[in-house]
Residue, then its C-alpha position, 0 to 999 in steps of 0.5 A: m448651489t454645487q461645486d460645479e456650478q461654481h466651477l462653471n460661474l468662475l470660468s464664466i467670469f474668467h471668459y469675460i475677463f480673457g475675452g477683453l483682455a484678448a481684444l485689448v492685445s488684439c489692438f496692437p497691430f494698429i500701430y502697425l496699420a498706421m505706419g502702413i497707411a501713413m506709407l501709401c499717403g506717401a509720409f516716408d517719402g524721401e530719397d529712398d522711396l519705399p515700394k507701395v507692396i510694404g505699404w500695403l503689406f503693413t496694411i493688410f496683414p494688421s488688419i487681418s491680425i485685428l479682426l481674426g483677434w476681436t473675431l476670437s475675442v468676441l467667440i471667448i465672450i460668447v463662452g462666458r455667457k453660454l457657460k453662464r447659462r449653461v447651454s452649447r457645451t460643444f460650442c463651449l468644448v471647440i472654442a475651449g480647444i481653440e483656447c488651448i493656443l493663447m500661450p499661457f492663460g489661454t491654455v490654461l483657461g482652455v484647459f480648465t474648462i474642458v476638464v470641467l466640461m468633460k464630467e459627468s455631472v455637468q454634462k448634466l446640468f447642459t442637458a438639464k437646460t433647453p437652447f431657448a430656455 
């Protein structure tokens, strides 16, 4: 096994781990979602009623946040799979660029992934594979 193959295997493992951690962190807005649903159901009604708009805001924004986080987590895990199989280099580069937004671990993982995928010897590993192999 060459050093490039070892780097790709390590990056694949780190993508699996980071994808799982990102999915876990994406579950934190469930707290706000529960509060929003409780506001809409009248759990916080009292002398000073909160407007229903606040309940809707506490429902819509966490829902969008959860969906975006889970989507990104799935994409990161897919990149780990594609790195292991050495297919879809462009897809891996795009998601690695998006990972750079997720500081600090995503930035490190994204930069290392981009650096490894830009090497000429790694590009040859990806072109040697067919997408359906």
